[in-house]
C-alpha positions as CSV (number, residue, x, y, z in Angstrom):
1,M,15.2,38.7,-28.9
2,I,11.8,40.1,-29.8
3,P,11.3,37.9,-32.9
4,I,12.1,34.8,-30.8
5,I,9.5,35.7,-28.2
6,Q,6.9,36.4,-31.0
7,N,7.5,32.9,-32.3
8,F,6.4,31.4,-29.0
9,F,3.5,33.6,-28.1
10,P,0.5,34.8,-30.1
11,K,0.3,38.4,-31.2
12,A,-2.3,40.8,-29.9
13,T,-4.1,40.4,-33.2
14,G,-5.1,36.9,-32.3
15,T,-2.8,34.9,-34.5
16,Q,-2.2,31.4,-33.3
17,L,0.7,30.2,-31.2
18,R,3.8,29.5,-33.4
19,L,6.7,27.4,-32.4
20,P,9.9,26.9,-34.4
21,S,10.2,23.7,-36.5
22,I,12.4,21.0,-35.1
23,R,13.7,17.6,-36.2
24,P,12.7,14.3,-34.5
25,W,16.1,13.6,-33.0
26,Q,16.3,17.1,-31.6
27,L,12.9,16.8,-29.9
28,A,13.8,13.4,-28.5
29,L,17.1,14.7,-27.0
30,I,15.5,17.8,-25.5
31,S,12.7,15.7,-24.0
32,A,15.2,13.2,-22.6
33,T,17.1,16.0,-21.0
34,L,14.0,17.5,-19.4
35,L,12.8,14.2,-18.1
36,V,16.1,13.5,-16.4
37,L,16.5,17.0,-15.1
38,L,13.1,18.2,-13.9
39,Y,11.2,15.0,-12.9
40,N,13.8,13.2,-10.7
41,Q,14.6,15.3,-7.7
42,S,14.2,12.4,-5.2
43,F,16.4,10.2,-7.4
44,W,19.2,12.8,-7.5
45,R,19.0,13.4,-3.8
46,L,19.4,9.7,-3.0
47,F,22.1,9.4,-5.7
48,I,24.1,12.3,-4.2
49,A,23.7,11.0,-0.7
50,A,24.7,7.4,-1.7
51,T,27.9,8.7,-3.3
52,G,29.1,10.5,-0.3
53,G,27.1,13.8,-0.4
54,V,27.8,17.0,-2.2
55,Q,31.5,17.3,-3.0
56,L,33.3,19.4,-5.5
57,A,35.4,16.4,-6.4
58,H,32.2,14.5,-7.4
59,V,31.0,17.0,-10.0
60,P,32.4,15.0,-12.9
61,L,30.6,11.9,-11.5
62,Y,27.3,13.9,-11.2
63,L,27.6,15.3,-14.7
64,G,28.7,12.0,-16.2
65,S,25.8,10.2,-14.6
66,F,23.3,12.9,-15.7
67,L,24.5,12.7,-19.3
68,A,24.5,8.9,-19.2
69,L,20.8,8.9,-18.2
70,V,20.0,11.5,-20.8
71,F,21.5,9.4,-23.6
72,I,19.9,6.2,-22.2
73,F,16.5,7.9,-22.3
74,N,17.3,9.3,-25.7
75,A,18.2,5.9,-27.1
76,F,14.8,4.6,-26.2
77,L,13.1,7.6,-27.6
78,C,14.9,7.0,-30.9
79,I,12.9,3.8,-31.2
80,V,9.7,5.8,-31.4
81,S,10.9,8.9,-33.3
82,F,8.6,8.4,-36.2
83,R,5.6,10.4,-37.5
84,F,2.3,9.7,-35.6
85,L,4.3,8.0,-32.8
86,L,6.8,10.3,-31.2
87,K,4.4,13.0,-30.1
88,P,1.8,10.7,-28.4
89,V,4.6,8.8,-26.6
90,L,6.2,12.1,-25.3
91,I,2.8,13.4,-24.1
92,V,2.1,10.2,-22.2
93,L,5.6,10.3,-20.7
94,F,5.4,13.9,-19.6
95,M,2.0,13.3,-18.0
96,L,3.1,10.1,-16.2
97,A,6.4,11.7,-15.1
98,A,4.6,14.7,-13.7
99,S,2.2,12.6,-11.7
100,A,4.9,10.2,-10.5
101,S,7.3,12.9,-9.5
102,Y,4.7,14.8,-7.5
103,F,3.9,11.8,-5.3
104,I,7.5,10.7,-5.0
105,D,8.7,14.2,-4.0
106,R,5.6,15.1,-1.9
107,Y,5.2,11.8,0.1
108,G,8.6,10.1,-0.2
109,I,7.0,7.0,-1.9
110,A,8.6,4.8,-4.6
111,I,6.9,3.4,-7.7
112,D,6.8,-0.3,-8.1
113,A,4.1,-2.8,-9.3
114,S,2.3,-2.8,-5.9
115,M,2.0,1.0,-6.0
116,V,0.5,0.8,-9.5
117,Q,-1.9,-1.9,-8.2
118,N,-2.8,0.5,-5.3
119,V,-3.7,3.2,-7.9
120,F,-6.1,0.9,-9.8
121,E,-7.6,-0.8,-6.8
122,T,-8.2,2.3,-4.5
123,D,-11.7,3.6,-4.1
124,V,-13.1,7.1,-5.0
125,S,-12.9,8.2,-1.4
126,E,-9.3,7.3,-1.0
127,A,-8.4,8.9,-4.3
128,K,-10.1,12.1,-3.4
129,D,-7.9,12.4,-0.3
130,L,-4.9,12.7,-2.6
131,L,-6.3,15.6,-4.7
132,S,-4.9,19.0,-4.0
133,L,-4.1,22.4,-5.5
134,N,-0.3,21.5,-5.6
135,L,-1.1,18.3,-7.5
136,F,-3.1,20.3,-10.0
137,L,-0.3,22.9,-10.4
138,T,2.4,20.2,-10.8
139,I,0.4,18.3,-13.4
140,S,-0.3,21.6,-15.2
141,L,3.2,22.9,-15.2
142,L,5.2,19.6,-15.7
143,G,2.6,17.6,-17.5
144,V,0.1,19.7,-19.5
145,F,2.4,22.6,-20.5
146,P,5.2,20.5,-22.0
147,S,2.5,18.2,-23.6
148,V,0.9,21.3,-25.3
149,L,4.3,22.4,-26.5
150,V,5.0,19.0,-28.0
151,Y,1.6,18.9,-29.6
152,R,2.0,22.4,-31.2
153,I,5.6,22.2,-32.3
154,K,6.3,21.5,-35.9
155,V,8.4,18.4,-36.5
156,E,10.2,17.9,-39.8
157,Y,9.9,14.2,-40.3
158,P,12.1,12.6,-43.1
159,S,10.9,9.8,-45.3
160,I,10.4,6.5,-43.6
161,V,13.6,5.0,-45.0
162,R,15.7,7.9,-43.9
163,A,13.9,8.0,-40.5
164,V,14.9,4.4,-39.9
165,L,18.5,5.0,-40.8
166,T,18.7,8.3,-38.8
167,N,17.0,6.9,-35.7
168,T,19.2,3.8,-35.8
169,G,22.3,6.0,-36.0
170,F,21.3,8.2,-33.1
171,L,20.2,5.1,-31.1
172,L,23.7,3.5,-31.6
173,M,25.4,6.8,-30.9
174,S,23.4,7.4,-27.7
175,A,24.0,3.8,-26.5
176,F,27.8,4.2,-27.2
177,I,28.0,7.5,-25.3
178,A,26.0,6.2,-22.3
179,T,28.1,3.0,-22.2
180,A,31.3,5.0,-22.3
181,L,30.2,7.4,-19.5
182,L,29.0,4.5,-17.3
183,M,32.3,2.6,-17.8
184,S,34.3,5.7,-17.0
185,F,32.6,5.9,-13.5
186,F,32.0,2.2,-13.1
187,K,34.2,1.8,-10.1
188,T,32.0,4.3,-8.2
189,L,28.6,3.6,-9.8
190,A,28.7,-0.2,-9.4
191,P,28.8,-0.4,-5.6
192,T,26.4,2.6,-5.3
193,V,23.8,1.0,-7.5
194,R,24.3,-2.4,-5.9
195,E,23.9,-1.1,-2.4
196,N,21.0,1.2,-3.2
197,R,18.8,-0.8,-5.5
198,Q,15.8,1.2,-4.4
199,M,17.0,4.0,-6.7
200,R,15.4,2.2,-9.6
201,F,12.0,2.8,-8.0
202,L,12.7,6.6,-8.0
203,L,13.9,7.1,-11.6
204,T,11.0,8.6,-13.5
205,P,9.4,7.7,-15.9
206,T,11.2,4.3,-16.2
207,N,9.8,3.3,-12.8
208,V,6.3,3.9,-13.9
209,I,6.8,2.0,-17.2
210,Q,8.4,-1.0,-15.5
211,A,5.9,-1.1,-12.7
212,S,3.0,-0.8,-15.1
213,K,4.4,-3.6,-17.3
214,T,4.7,-5.9,-14.3
215,F,1.2,-5.0,-13.0
216,V,-0.4,-5.6,-16.4
217,R,1.4,-8.9,-16.8
218,R,0.2,-10.1,-13.4
219,K,-3.3,-8.7,-13.8
220,F,-4.1,-10.0,-17.3
221,E,-2.1,-13.2,-17.4
222,K,-4.1,-16.3,-18.3
223,P,-6.7,-16.8,-15.5
224,L,-5.7,-19.7,-13.2
225,T,-8.1,-22.3,-11.9
226,V,-8.5,-21.8,-8.2
227,T,-7.2,-24.9,-6.5
228,P,-9.2,-26.1,-3.5
229,M,-7.3,-25.9,-0.2
230,G,-8.0,-27.6,3.0
231,T,-11.0,-29.6,1.8
232,D,-10.2,-32.1,4.5
233,A,-10.7,-29.5,7.3
234,S,-12.8,-30.6,10.2
235,K,-13.4,-29.7,13.8
236,G,-11.0,-31.3,16.2
237,N,-11.8,-33.4,19.2
238,L,-12.1,-30.3,21.5
239,W,-15.4,-29.6,19.8
240,N,-16.9,-32.9,20.9
241,G,-19.8,-32.7,23.2
242,K,-20.1,-28.8,23.1
243,K,-23.5,-27.4,22.6
244,R,-22.6,-23.7,22.8
245,R,-21.8,-22.0,19.5
246,T,-18.5,-20.1,18.9
247,V,-18.1,-16.6,17.5
248,T,-14.7,-15.5,16.4
249,I,-14.2,-12.0,15.2
250,I,-11.1,-11.2,13.1
251,V,-10.5,-7.4,12.8
252,V,-8.2,-6.4,10.0
253,G,-6.8,-3.0,10.8
254,E,-5.8,-0.5,8.2
255,T,-2.5,1.5,8.2
256,A,-2.0,1.1,12.0
257,R,1.6,1.1,13.0
258,A,2.6,-0.6,16.3
259,M,4.8,2.2,17.6
260,N,1.9,4.6,18.0
261,F,0.0,2.3,20.4
262,S,0.5,3.2,24.0
263,L,0.1,-0.6,24.7
264,N,3.5,-0.8,23.0
265,G,5.1,2.0,25.1
266,Y,4.1,5.0,23.0
267,E,4.2,8.2,25.1
268,R,0.7,9.4,24.2
269,D,-2.2,7.5,25.8
270,T,-3.7,6.2,22.5
271,N,-5.2,3.1,24.1
272,P,-7.1,4.3,27.2
273,M,-9.9,1.7,26.8
274,L,-8.0,-1.4,25.6
275,S,-5.5,-1.0,28.5
276,K,-8.4,-1.6,30.8
277,Q,-9.8,-4.7,29.0
278,E,-9.3,-7.7,31.2
279,G,-7.7,-10.6,29.4
280,L,-6.4,-8.7,26.4
281,I,-3.0,-10.0,25.1
282,N,-1.0,-7.6,23.1
283,F,1.8,-8.9,20.8
284,T,4.5,-6.3,20.5
285,Q,6.8,-7.5,17.7
286,V,4.8,-8.3,14.6
287,Q,5.9,-7.7,11.0
288,S,3.6,-7.4,8.1
289,C,3.7,-9.3,4.8
290,G,3.7,-6.2,2.7
291,T,3.5,-2.4,3.0
292,A,0.2,-2.0,1.1
293,T,-3.3,-3.6,1.5
294,A,-3.1,-5.0,-2.0
295,I,-0.2,-7.2,-1.0
296,S,-0.7,-7.8,2.8
297,L,-4.3,-8.7,2.7
298,P,-4.1,-11.6,0.2
299,C,-0.8,-12.7,1.7
300,V,-2.0,-13.0,5.3
301,F,-5.0,-15.0,4.4
302,S,-3.3,-17.2,1.7
303,G,-1.3,-19.6,3.8
304,F,2.0,-18.6,2.1
305,T,4.8,-17.1,4.0
306,R,6.1,-13.7,2.9
307,E,9.1,-15.3,1.1
308,D,6.9,-17.7,-0.8
309,Y,4.0,-15.4,-1.5
310,S,3.1,-14.0,-5.0
311,E,-0.1,-12.6,-6.3
312,G,-0.4,-15.3,-8.8
313,K,-0.1,-18.0,-6.2
314,A,-2.7,-16.4,-4.0
315,R,-5.2,-16.0,-6.8
316,S,-4.7,-19.6,-7.9
317,Q,-5.4,-21.1,-4.5
318,E,-8.1,-20.9,-1.9
319,G,-7.3,-19.4,1.5
320,L,-8.0,-19.4,5.2
321,L,-11.6,-18.4,4.9
322,D,-12.3,-21.4,2.6
323,V,-10.6,-23.8,5.0
324,I,-12.7,-22.5,7.8
325,S,-15.8,-23.0,5.7
326,Y,-14.8,-26.6,4.9
327,A,-14.7,-27.2,8.6
328,G,-18.5,-26.4,8.8
329,I,-18.2,-22.9,10.2
330,D,-20.0,-19.9,8.6
331,V,-17.9,-16.9,7.5
332,L,-19.0,-13.3,7.1
333,W,-16.9,-10.5,5.8
334,R,-18.0,-7.0,6.7
335,N,-16.2,-4.2,4.8
336,N,-15.4,-0.6,5.4
337,N,-12.5,-0.4,3.0
338,S,-11.8,-0.6,-0.7
339,G,-12.8,-4.3,-1.0
340,C,-11.1,-7.5,0.2
341,K,-8.7,-8.0,-2.8
342,G,-10.2,-11.4,-3.6
343,V,-9.9,-12.8,-0.1
344,C,-13.6,-13.0,0.5
345,D,-14.8,-14.0,-3.0
346,R,-16.3,-17.3,-1.7
347,V,-17.8,-16.2,1.6
348,Y,-20.8,-14.0,2.5
349,Y,-19.9,-10.3,2.0
350,E,-21.4,-7.1,3.3
351,D,-20.1,-3.7,2.0
352,L,-20.8,-1.1,4.7
353,S,-18.5,1.6,3.3
354,R,-21.1,3.4,1.3
355,P,-22.8,6.3,3.2
356,K,-26.6,6.2,3.7
357,P,-28.6,9.3,4.6
358,G,-29.3,9.5,8.3
359,D,-26.8,6.9,9.3
360,P,-25.2,8.1,12.6
361,F,-21.9,6.5,11.7
362,C,-21.6,8.1,8.2
363,N,-21.1,11.5,6.7
364,T,-21.6,12.5,3.1
365,E,-18.3,11.0,2.0
366,E,-17.6,7.9,4.0
367,C,-18.5,5.8,7.1
368,F,-16.6,5.4,10.3
369,D,-15.6,2.0,11.5
370,E,-18.3,1.8,14.1
371,R,-20.7,1.0,11.3
372,L,-19.1,-2.4,11.1
373,L,-20.7,-3.2,14.4
374,Q,-24.2,-2.1,13.3
375,G,-26.7,-5.0,13.7
376,L,-23.9,-7.4,14.7
377,P,-25.5,-8.5,17.9
378,G,-28.5,-9.7,15.9
379,V,-26.3,-11.5,13.4
380,I,-24.6,-13.4,16.3
381,R,-27.9,-14.1,18.0
382,N,-29.6,-15.4,14.8
383,A,-26.8,-17.5,13.5
384,K,-27.5,-21.2,13.3
385,R,-23.9,-22.4,13.2
386,D,-20.5,-21.5,14.5
387,L,-19.4,-18.2,13.1
388,V,-16.2,-16.3,12.0
389,I,-16.7,-12.6,11.3
390,V,-14.0,-10.5,9.6
391,L,-14.3,-6.8,10.1
392,H,-12.2,-4.8,7.6
393,Q,-11.5,-1.3,8.9
394,K,-10.9,2.0,7.2
395,G,-8.6,2.5,10.2
396,S,-5.9,5.1,9.8
397,H,-5.7,5.4,6.1
398,G,-4.1,8.7,5.0
399,P,-3.2,11.3,4.1
400,A,-6.6,12.7,5.3
401,Y,-6.3,11.2,8.8
402,R,-8.7,13.7,10.2
403,K,-11.5,12.1,8.2
404,R,-11.0,8.7,9.8
405,Y,-12.6,9.5,13.2
406,P,-15.6,11.4,14.6
407,A,-15.1,14.9,15.9
408,E,-15.3,13.8,19.5
409,F,-12.2,11.7,19.1
410,Q,-9.9,14.6,18.3
411,R,-8.0,14.3,21.6
412,F,-4.6,15.3,20.3
413,G,-3.8,18.5,18.4
414,P,-3.5,20.8,16.7
415,V,-4.1,18.4,13.7
416,C,-3.3,18.7,10.1
417,T,-6.5,19.6,8.3
418,T,-5.4,19.2,4.7
419,N,-4.4,16.1,2.7
420,E,-1.3,18.0,1.5
421,V,1.1,16.9,4.2
422,G,3.8,19.2,2.9
423,K,1.8,22.1,4.2
424,C,1.6,20.7,7.8
425,S,4.1,20.4,10.6
426,R,5.1,16.8,11.4
427,E,3.6,17.3,14.9
428,S,0.2,18.1,13.4
429,I,0.3,15.1,11.1
430,V,1.2,12.8,14.0
431,A,-1.5,14.3,16.2
432,A,-4.2,13.6,13.5
433,Y,-2.8,10.0,13.1
434,D,-2.8,9.4,16.8
435,N,-6.5,10.4,16.9
436,T,-7.2,7.6,14.4
437,I,-5.4,5.1,16.7
438,A,-7.4,6.4,19.7
439,Y,-10.6,5.8,17.6
440,T,-9.4,2.3,16.7
441,D,-8.8,1.7,20.5
442,Y,-12.5,2.6,21.1
443,F,-13.7,0.5,18.2
444,L,-11.8,-2.6,19.3
445,S,-12.9,-2.1,22.9
446,K,-16.5,-1.8,21.8
447,T,-16.1,-5.0,19.8
448,I,-14.8,-6.8,22.9
449,D,-17.7,-5.5,25.0
450,L,-20.2,-6.7,22.3
451,L,-18.7,-10.2,22.3
452,R,-18.7,-10.3,26.1
453,K,-22.4,-9.4,26.1
454,A,-23.2,-11.9,23.4
455,G,-21.4,-14.6,25.5
456,A,-23.6,-13.8,28.5
457,E,-26.9,-13.3,26.7
458,D,-26.7,-15.5,23.6
459,N,-25.0,-18.6,25.0
460,V,-21.9,-18.4,22.7
461,D,-18.1,-18.6,23.3
462,T,-16.3,-15.6,21.9
463,A,-12.9,-14.4,20.8
464,M,-11.4,-11.4,18.9
465,L,-8.1,-11.3,17.0
466,Y,-6.8,-8.0,15.7
467,F,-3.9,-7.2,13.4
468,S,-3.1,-4.4,11.0
469,D,-2.4,-5.0,7.3
470,H,0.6,-2.6,7.3
471,G,2.0,0.5,9.0
472,E,2.6,4.1,7.9
473,S,5.4,6.6,7.5
474,L,4.7,10.0,9.2
475,G,7.7,12.0,8.0
476,E,10.5,9.8,9.2
477,K,13.4,10.1,6.7
478,N,11.1,12.4,4.7
479,M,8.8,9.5,3.9
480,Y,5.0,9.6,4.2
481,L,2.1,7.2,3.7
482,H,2.9,3.5,2.9
483,G,3.5,1.2,-0.1
484,A,7.3,1.4,-0.2
485,P,8.9,-1.6,-1.9
486,Y,9.6,-4.1,0.9
487,I,13.3,-4.2,0.2
488,M,13.5,-0.5,1.0
489,S,10.6,-0.1,3.4
490,P,11.2,1.5,6.8
491,E,10.2,-0.2,10.0
492,E,7.3,2.2,10.4
493,Q,5.6,0.6,7.4
494,R,6.2,-3.0,8.5
495,H,5.9,-3.1,12.3
496,V,2.2,-3.7,13.0
497,P,0.0,-4.2,16.1
498,M,-1.6,-7.5,16.9
499,M,-3.8,-8.4,19.9
500,L,-6.0,-11.2,21.1
501,W,-9.0,-11.4,23.5
502,L,-10.7,-14.6,24.6
503,D,-13.5,-15.1,26.9
504,D,-13.1,-17.7,29.7
505,R,-15.3,-20.3,28.0
506,Y,-13.5,-19.9,24.7
507,S,-10.1,-20.4,26.2
508,D,-11.3,-23.4,28.3
509,R,-13.1,-24.9,25.3
510,F,-9.9,-25.0,23.2
511,A,-7.5,-25.6,26.1
512,I,-5.7,-22.3,25.5
513,K,-3.4,-21.2,28.3
514,R,-3.6,-17.4,28.3
515,E,-0.8,-17.0,30.9
516,C,1.5,-18.8,28.5
517,L,0.5,-16.6,25.6
518,A,1.0,-13.5,27.7
519,S,4.5,-14.6,28.6
520,R,5.3,-15.0,24.8
521,R,3.8,-11.7,23.7
522,T,7.2,-10.0,23.1
523,L,8.5,-12.8,20.8
524,N,9.0,-12.1,17.1
525,Y,5.9,-12.9,15.0
526,S,4.6,-11.9,11.6
527,H,1.7,-12.2,9.3
528,D,3.1,-15.7,8.4
529,N,1.7,-16.9,11.8
530,V,-1.9,-15.7,11.3
531,F,-3.2,-18.4,9.0
532,H,-2.0,-21.3,11.1
533,S,-2.7,-19.6,14.4
534,V,-6.4,-19.1,13.5
535,L,-6.7,-22.8,12.6
536,G,-4.9,-23.7,15.8
537,M,-6.9,-21.5,18.2
538,M,-10.1,-23.0,16.7
539,N,-8.9,-26.6,16.8
540,I,-9.5,-27.1,13.1
541,K,-7.7,-30.2,11.8
542,T,-6.3,-30.2,8.2
543,K,-3.2,-31.2,6.4
544,V,-2.4,-27.6,5.4
545,Y,-2.0,-26.7,9.1
546,K,1.6,-26.1,10.2
547,P,2.0,-26.2,14.0
548,E,5.4,-24.6,13.8
549,L,3.7,-21.3,12.6
550,D,0.9,-21.5,15.1
551,L,1.6,-19.1,18.0
552,F,-1.0,-21.0,20.1
553,N,0.7,-24.4,19.7
554,A,3.1,-23.9,22.6
555,C,0.3,-22.7,24.8
556,T,-2.4,-25.3,24.5
557,A,-3.0,-28.2,26.8
558,P,-2.5,-31.7,25.4
559,K,-5.5,-32.7,23.4
């Protein structure tokens, strides 16, 4: 036993670490076994649950499925089991698998192309919220440590001709064994996989590889010419003879889920101010287009329905803000988030997310959403034309919910004070999240008050439309955060708040019957309605407008 230990650890004299020599096929098989065994806890939990739970009679199924995956992984590793190729590939796989398994197991997320897109498009502040000691330890133990072993181990590579023959033989043998095992349990595995397709998003590292491949293909495919949209847009006849300007604010919320708004029946009073806003209409049954900003934001402004939407389509065509601009209305995008995902590329853009020394609405790391309202009365007052302003919130973005609101808005507690949600009780996580909703309540109410004052003092007709881009999981079914593939996403990540406020002159101007809208507030709506509803509420005429998707259409007087 002692000689074996001495082979793995340096002696006291300072000799270097020595590892036993190994052949490529052995290293590939050992690595495949470790990847399937150590980096896929969530996959195996779901697999066992999907096959009826832990049962002694299912042990052959579990063992057979495990071996089948090992040999499938081994078959692919045989393709790269050559000098100068095998070790780099294994090191990359171990590092990717360690990172992916941490976030899957810790937050209950799944890895698909949109999740990879979130990684590349997040900002430094959001990324810092995910850093933790547990992440460092996991990467070190499951990523760095096996990578160092792979790097240091001596591999006895055969000649290139023999390597090709050997690798081909082991590939065919692995494929044969995996196929035989899968066919042996096909009767059980087929319906299990068919009914639980989300398992493919949990199997590491194949989920990361497939998702990255899809993301890269979408991201770097041949750039498309942006097709103009709604160039025929014009102001309808309800604008005729009106001298007062209009100001319409669209607030895009972040990570706000409808079920935590007391306006929707939540037991905590998270909306003490909005509940007192006269004329506010709250829509209670609204579904998002996606479960992450990178999907929902382009989708909701694109004019495509969720079923028809794709990133490629959205990038190749102008959207809602362009149509509004063609109608002769100025558009301003104010940002306190990680960009607009291409939605605001052709309109005026202000980034207010970067802290400035002495700013009362910022700390050293980020800014609170109130900064979006800084100087806005002057912008409204000095505008020469009708104006649409989009305010993109930081909102309730997690996991560091406590950072999303000023200290005076900590109304519920105790709160989770770390970004490692696994260390917090679910009650403290929810309390911190509810404080973000209470702050959003204050922010939206303050926006309405600003518009009401502008209407009285600056001779403008005003309105505000608010909706969130997606929701959030707070531990339900052991899931946290957002970004789950839509096919397996829970209601908590899709059910979003949406509300509308119009001043009297605005609703009169555009013949909007607010009582009618209020009576329809519990109907089922989605992000699909936003594009056409904004055009409808502002009486913008264009061929791209679809009245059947305009929630105002049934509640406007004949024009």
